[in-house]
C-alpha positions in Angstrom: 48.6 30.0 112.7 47.2 33.5 113.2 43.5 33.8 114.0 40.9 35.1 111.6 40.7 38.3 113.6 44.4 38.7 113.4 44.4 38.3 109.6 41.4 40.6 109.1 42.9 43.3 111.4 46.3 43.2 109.6 44.5 43.4 106.2 42.6 46.4 107.3 45.8 48.1 108.6 47.3 47.6 105.2 44.2 49.1 103.6 44.4 52.2 105.7 48.1 53.0 105.0 50.1 53.7 101.9 50.8 50.6 99.9 54.4 49.8 98.9 53.4 50.3 95.3 51.6 53.5 96.3 48.8 52.7 94.0 46.4 53.9 96.7 47.7 57.5 97.0 44.3 58.7 95.9 42.8 57.4 99.2 44.2 60.4 101.1 42.4 63.1 99.1 39.3 60.9 99.2 39.5 60.7 103.0 40.2 64.5 103.2 37.2 65.2 100.8 35.0 63.0 103.0 36.0 64.8 106.1 35.5 68.2 104.5 31.9 67.2 103.5 31.1 66.4 107.1 32.3 69.8 108.5 29.7 72.4 109.4 28.8 74.8 106.6 29.1 78.5 107.4 25.7 80.1 107.9 27.3 83.5 106.9 30.5 84.1 105.0 31.6 86.6 107.7 30.9 84.4 110.6 33.9 83.8 112.8 33.1 80.3 114.1 33.1 77.0 112.2 29.7 75.8 113.4 28.5 77.5 116.6 30.2 78.4 119.9 30.4 77.2 122.5 30.7 73.7 121.1 28.5 70.7 122.0 31.1 68.2 123.2 28.6 65.5 124.2 29.7 63.3 121.3 33.0 62.7 123.1 31.2 60.4 125.5 31.0 57.8 122.7 34.8 57.9 122.4 35.6 57.7 126.2 37.0 54.2 126.0 39.7 53.0 123.7 38.0 50.5 121.4 38.9 46.9 121.6 38.7 46.5 117.8 39.3 48.7 114.8 36.6 51.3 114.3 34.6 52.4 111.3 37.0 55.1 109.7 34.0 57.3 108.7 32.8 57.3 112.4 36.3 58.3 113.5 36.5 61.1 111.0 33.1 62.4 112.2 34.7 62.7 115.6 37.6 64.5 114.1 35.4 67.0 112.3 33.2 67.4 115.4 36.3 68.3 117.3 36.7 71.3 115.0 33.2 72.6 115.9 33.5 76.2 117.3 37.0 76.5 115.7 37.7 80.1 114.8 37.9 80.5 111.0 41.1 82.5 110.4 40.0 83.5 106.9 36.5 84.7 107.9 36.2 88.5 108.0 34.3 88.3 111.3 37.4 86.8 113.0 39.2 89.8 114.3 40.6 88.1 117.5 44.3 88.1 116.9 47.0 87.3 114.4 46.0 83.9 112.9 47.6 81.9 110.1 45.6 82.1 106.9 47.4 79.2 105.2 47.8 78.8 101.5 46.4 75.6 100.0 49.9 74.8 98.8 51.4 75.3 102.2 48.8 72.9 103.7 49.5 70.5 100.9 53.2 70.6 101.6 52.6 70.0 105.3 50.2 67.2 104.5 52.8 65.4 102.3 55.3 65.7 105.1 52.8 64.1 107.4 52.2 61.3 105.0 55.9 60.5 104.3 57.1 61.5 107.8 60.6 62.9 107.1 62.6 63.3 110.3 64.5 66.5 109.9 67.1 65.5 112.4 69.2 63.6 109.9 69.2 64.1 106.1 69.3 60.3 105.6 65.8 60.2 107.0 64.6 63.5 105.6 65.0 63.5 101.8 66.0 67.0 100.7 64.2 68.8 103.5 67.4 69.8 105.4 68.8 71.4 102.2 65.5 73.2 101.8 65.8 74.4 105.4 69.4 75.6 104.8 68.2 77.5 101.7 65.4 79.1 103.7 67.9 80.2 106.3 70.1 81.8 103.7 67.1 83.7 102.2 65.9 84.9 105.6 69.5 86.0 106.4 69.4 88.0 103.2 66.2 89.7 104.4 67.8 90.5 107.7 70.8 92.1 106.1 73.2 89.4 107.3 76.0 87.6 105.4 74.0 84.7 104.1 76.7 82.1 104.1 77.7 82.8 107.7 74.2 82.4 109.2 72.6 79.4 110.7 69.1 78.5 111.6 66.6 75.8 112.5 62.8 75.4 112.2 61.0 74.7 115.4 57.6 75.1 117.1 57.4 78.9 117.6 58.6 82.1 119.0 59.1 80.6 122.5 61.4 78.1 121.0 63.3 80.9 119.4 63.7 82.6 122.8 65.0 79.3 124.2 67.6 79.0 121.5 68.7 82.6 122.0 69.0 82.4 125.8 70.8 79.0 125.6 73.3 80.4 123.1 73.7 83.5 125.2 74.5 81.4 128.3 77.2 79.6 126.3 78.6 83.0 125.5 78.7 84.4 129.0 79.3 81.1 130.8 81.2 78.9 128.3 81.2 75.8 130.5 77.5 75.9 131.4 76.5 73.5 128.8 78.5 70.7 130.5 78.7 71.8 134.1 75.4 73.6 134.6 74.8 76.8 136.4 75.7 75.8 140.0 78.1 78.2 141.7 78.9 81.8 140.9 76.5 84.6 140.3 73.2 83.7 138.7 72.8 84.9 135.1 69.9 87.0 134.0 68.0 87.8 130.8 67.3 91.5 130.1 64.2 92.4 128.1 61.8 95.3 127.7 58.6 96.0 129.6 56.4 95.5 126.5 58.1 92.4 125.1 56.3 89.1 125.0 55.3 87.5 128.3 57.0 84.2 127.3 60.4 85.4 128.3 59.8 84.5 132.0 58.6 81.0 131.2 61.7 80.5 129.0 63.9 81.5 131.9 62.1 79.0 134.1 62.3 76.2 131.5 66.1 76.7 131.2 66.6 76.5 134.9 67.4 80.2 135.5 64.1 80.9 137.2 61.4 83.3 136.1 62.9 86.0 138.4 66.0 86.0 136.2 64.0 88.0 133.6 64.8 91.7 134.2 62.3 93.9 132.5 63.4 97.5 131.5 60.5 100.0 132.0 59.2 101.8 128.9 58.4 105.6 128.9 54.8 104.7 128.0 52.5 101.8 127.3 52.8 102.2 123.6 56.3 103.5 123.3 59.6 101.6 122.8 62.1 101.4 125.6 65.1 103.7 125.0 68.5 102.2 124.2 69.9 104.3 127.1 67.6 102.5 129.6 68.5 99.1 128.3 72.2 99.8 128.4 72.1 101.4 131.8 70.3 98.2 133.1 72.9 96.0 131.5 75.8 98.1 132.8 74.4 98.1 136.4 74.1 94.3 136.3 77.6 93.8 134.9 79.0 96.2 137.6 77.5 93.9 140.2 79.1 90.9 138.7 75.9 89.5 137.2 76.3 87.5 134.0 73.9 88.8 131.3 72.9 85.8 129.2 70.8 87.6 126.7 69.3 90.9 125.8 65.9 90.4 124.2 64.4 93.3 122.2 60.9 93.6 120.8 60.7 93.2 117.0 57.1 94.2 116.8 54.4 93.6 119.4 51.0 92.5 117.9 49.0 95.2 119.7 51.0 98.3 119.3 53.8 97.1 117.0 56.3 98.5 119.5 59.9 97.9 118.2 63.0 98.5 120.3 66.1 100.3 119.0 68.4 97.4 118.0 71.2 99.4 116.4 71.8 101.6 119.3 71.6 98.8 121.8 74.0 96.7 119.7 76.5 99.5 119.5 76.3 100.1 123.3 76.8 96.4 124.1 79.9 96.3 121.9 81.3 99.3 123.8 80.4 97.6 127.1 82.1 94.3 126.1 85.5 96.0 126.4 85.3 95.4 130.2 84.0 91.8 129.8 85.3 88.5 128.4 82.1 88.4 126.3 79.6 90.6 124.5 76.0 90.0 125.8 74.0 88.2 123.2 71.3 90.3 121.5 68.1 88.6 120.3 65.5 90.5 118.2 62.1 89.0 118.8 60.6 89.4 115.3 58.3 86.4 115.5 55.5 88.7 114.4 57.4 91.6 112.8 59.7 89.8 110.4 57.5 90.1 107.2 58.0 93.8 107.2 61.6 93.1 106.1 60.2 92.6 102.6 59.8 96.3 102.5 63.6 96.9 103.1 64.2 97.3 99.4 60.8 98.6 98.4 60.8 101.8 96.3 58.8 104.0 98.7 59.2 107.2 96.7 58.1 105.5 93.5 55.5 103.3 95.3 55.0 100.9 92.3 52.1 99.1 94.2 50.3 102.5 94.5 49.7 101.9 98.2 47.6 104.7 99.8 49.7 107.4 101.6 48.6 106.6 105.1 49.2 102.9 104.8 52.5 103.6 103.0 53.8 105.8 105.8 52.9 103.2 108.4 54.7 100.4 106.5 57.8 102.5 106.0 57.9 103.4 109.8 57.7 99.7 110.7 60.1 98.6 108.0 62.8 101.0 109.0 62.7 99.8 112.6 62.5 96.1 111.7 65.5 96.5 109.3 67.7 97.0 112.4 67.7 93.2 112.6 70.9 93.6 110.7 72.6 94.4 114.1 71.1 91.5 116.1 72.8 88.2 116.9 69.6 86.3 116.2 65.9 86.7 115.3 62.8 84.6 114.9 60.4 84.3 111.9 57.0 82.8 112.6 55.5 81.7 109.3 52.4 80.7 111.2 51.5 84.3 111.9 51.6 86.5 108.7 53.5 83.9 106.7 50.6 81.9 105.2 51.5 78.6 106.9 49.7 76.3 109.3 51.0 75.7 112.8 53.8 75.2 113.6 56.2 76.8 111.2 58.8 79.0 112.8 62.5 79.6 112.1 65.1 80.6 114.6 68.0 82.4 112.8 71.5 83.1 114.1 73.8 85.5 112.4 76.8 83.2 113.3 76.1 79.5 112.5 79.0 78.5 114.7 77.3 79.8 117.8 74.2 77.9 117.0 76.4 74.8 116.8 77.5 75.3 120.4 73.9 74.9 121.7 74.5 71.8 123.8 78.3 71.4 124.1 81.7 72.5 122.9 81.7 74.1 119.4 80.7 71.6 116.8 82.0 71.7 113.3 79.7 73.5 110.9 81.1 71.5 108.0 78.2 70.3 105.8 78.8 66.8 104.5 77.5 64.9 101.5 73.9 63.8 101.7 73.3 61.2 104.4 76.1 62.4 106.7 74.4 65.4 108.4 72.9 64.8 111.8 71.8 68.2 113.2 71.2 67.1 116.8 74.0 69.4 117.9 71.9 72.5 117.2 68.3 71.5 117.8 66.2 71.0 120.9 64.2 68.3 119.2 64.9 64.8 118.1 61.5 63.8 116.7 61.6 66.7 114.3 59.0 66.9 111.6 59.5 68.6 108.3 56.0 70.0 107.8 56.9 73.5 108.9 59.9 73.6 106.6 58.1 72.5 103.5 55.1 74.7 104.3 57.4 77.7 104.6 59.1 76.9 101.4 55.8 76.6 99.6 54.6 79.9 101.1 57.8 81.9 100.5 58.0 80.8 96.8 54.3 80.9 96.0 53.7 84.4 97.4 57.1 86.1 96.8 58.2 89.5 97.9 55.3 91.3 96.3 52.7 88.9 97.8 54.0 89.6 101.3 54.0 93.4 100.7 50.5 93.4 99.3 49.2 91.3 102.3 50.8 93.6 104.8 49.6 96.7 103.0 46.1 95.3 102.7 45.6 94.3 106.4 47.1 97.6 107.5 44.7 99.5 105.2 41.7 97.5 106.4 42.7 98.2 110.0 42.6 101.9 109.1 39.1 101.5 107.6 37.9 100.1 110.9 39.6 103.1 112.7 37.7 105.4 110.5 34.3 103.8 111.1 34.0 102.6 114.7 34.7 105.8 116.7 31.4 107.1 115.2 29.5 104.4 117.0 30.9 104.7 120.5 34.1 102.7 120.2 37.0 104.9 121.3 40.3 104.1 119.6 42.9 103.9 122.4 46.1 103.0 120.5 46.0 105.6 117.7 49.7 105.9 117.3 50.2 102.2 116.4 51.5 101.7 112.8 50.7 98.0 112.8 47.7 95.9 111.8 45.9 95.9 115.2 43.6 98.4 116.9 42.4 98.5 120.5 39.0 100.0 121.1 37.2 100.9 124.3 33.4 100.7 124.0 31.9 103.6 125.9 29.4 102.3 128.5 26.2 104.2 129.1 26.1 106.1 132.3 29.8 105.8 133.0 33.0 107.7 132.1 32.8 109.3 128.7 36.4 108.7 127.6 39.1 106.1 128.3 41.2 108.8 130.0 38.3 109.5 132.4 38.0 105.8 133.1 41.6 105.7 134.0 41.0 108.2 136.8 37.7 106.7 137.9 37.0 104.9 141.2 37.4 101.1 141.2 33.6 100.6 141.4 33.0 102.5 138.1 36.0 100.7 136.5 34.4 97.3 137.4 31.1 98.4 135.8 32.9 99.5 132.6 34.9 96.2 132.5 31.7 94.2 132.9 30.2 96.1 130.1 33.2 95.5 127.8 33.2 91.8 128.6 29.5 91.4 128.0 29.6 93.3 124.7 32.5 91.1 123.6 30.4 88.0 124.4 27.4 89.4 122.6 29.3 90.2 119.4 31.0 86.8 119.5 27.7 84.9 119.8 28.7 83.7 123.3 25.7 85.3 125.1 23.2 82.5 125.5 20.4 85.0 125.7 21.1 86.7 122.4 21.5 84.9 119.0 23.9 86.4 116.5 23.6 85.5 112.8 27.2 86.4 111.9 29.4 86.4 115.1 32.2 89.0 115.3 35.1 87.8 117.5 37.3 90.5 118.8 40.1 90.0 121.3 39.0 90.7 124.9 41.8 92.3 126.9 40.9 92.1 130.6 43.9 94.1 131.6 44.8 96.2 128.6 46.3 98.8 131.0 45.8 100.0 134.6 44.1 103.0 136.0 45.2 105.5 138.6 44.0 103.3 141.4 45.8 100.2 140.1 42.7 98.6 138.7 42.9 96.8 135.3 41.1 98.5 132.4 39.5 96.2 129.9 39.4 96.8 126.1 38.8 95.1 122.8 41.5 94.3 120.3 40.6 94.2 116.6 43.0 92.7 114.0 41.8 92.2 110.4 44.1 89.4 109.3 42.3 87.9 106.3 42.9 88.7 102.6 39.1 88.5 102.2 38.4 91.8 103.9 37.5 94.7 101.7 36.1 98.2 102.4 32.5 97.0 101.8 32.9 94.1 104.2 34.7 96.1 106.8 32.0 98.8 106.7 29.3 96.2 107.0 31.0 94.6 110.0 31.4 98.0 111.6 27.7 98.7 111.1 26.8 95.4 112.8 29.1 96.3 115.7 27.3 99.6 115.9 23.9 98.0 115.9 24.9 95.4 118.5 26.2 98.1 120.8 23.2 100.4 120.4 20.8 97.5 121.2 22.9 96.4 124.1 23.1 100.0 125.5 19.3 100.2 125.5 19.2 97.1 127.7 21.8 98.3 130.2 21.1 100.2 133.3 24.3 100.8 135.3 24.6 98.3 138.2 21.0 97.1 138.0 20.7 95.7 134.5 22.0 92.4 133.1 25.6 93.3 133.9 25.2 93.2 137.7 25.7 89.5 138.0 28.4 89.1 135.3 31.5 87.6 136.8 34.6 89.3 135.5 37.0 86.7 134.1 40.6 86.6 132.9 41.1 85.5 129.3 44.7 84.5 128.6 46.3 86.7 126.0 
């Protein structure tokens, strides 16, 4: 007969899970409400951190050992909420660090329900209707891209890196049809061609897929903030092909976060088609639109009529980006991260293939794309996951249908306009704008250090010693604004992105800068002006305390912050 402890533990397990009658559904919102009450309360609405940074992690010592018996649930939740101390608040106007998801309540609710009922989106028998929802989302996104909606395929996964893995794997199947079964041993090693400014995850993807990071061939761009020309990409591909090197995939940028650099997909696609006459395959073309896909909502916007009455400067920037992203119509695949500007929590990302049949060759010989009655669809032939949650699918459905085309347009127009307001204010206060041609939502500023070069161009020509001084100044100002300077308390921290190697100077030295990205719908012109004023005050106070090479910067150790 079970012991008393056994019975009591089993009873408590039953109490802490959903009952078969589901009469205790209300316990979940109660637990969530309890957790929210224990979170730190913001001391200022603009403040970037939840609580203060850096966090006090001493409480973790109490949880170092796995407990022998069940713990007080309130105590455990206090640990959970303590773990969110010093979390950046994506919705806070002072968080200008990077592109962050600002999720809708309904998207969070959708994801939470998926976590409670745990559909496994590998098999529709185990996933309710979520696979049909996914198929519908793929059709809708294919429409946005300008593809035939009924020919397209897609799968939700963990992010843009997953999208790259899918694209390269499908491209390998195209250029080396037996590689899924026999591997890559023997013959010339395949490569992946991408552009200089494209995301730095292409090399890790090549490594993960067994090609090696050196299989990534980057095509130089004519300038740091300029797209690579189609001619350069095609020349690189043609040279590789002439040497007998298989080209698994050509990956083009669909909108970098910093400069919104977008490569010319249409011209490259046409050139690859011409080149394929001398090959048994056409190199696979992936458009990396993880960040840039929402601008597709402007493909059918009436720019001349401008029904949303968007200001002319913002409208021109939106049209410029939209026209370039619309070239997704010529790509073989693309990615849509809903956890960037798509109002969803992490992770919610869709990989989309123009031809569903190619997606179904992911692991082996072509697999039938026939969709069977409910219960008969196991999608392991075109996913890289087996334990495949549905939270990202349901969150994306909630976001797409809650916000609609107009909601996405308004959001993009708003954050672009707020970025322009920062651009108008900050140069007055010693922050030089160093990416003025970017039509996106991010700006890069260089704070002019006292006693050093007066412009970023001069910094680029300066001797390494002066560059180091300027980089220390930039890093120290970033820390002070963010509330990370232990000698200086900040009431409402402003967290920018610190770029330790934004570009390189004439002597090869990295030049640091600050990225600013207003991603929250809660920015407005008054709030932005107030944040700019606080940045000006912080810089002016800091400048007064700095004497070149002898002040508080002399001992500051330059550090690399992953970007």
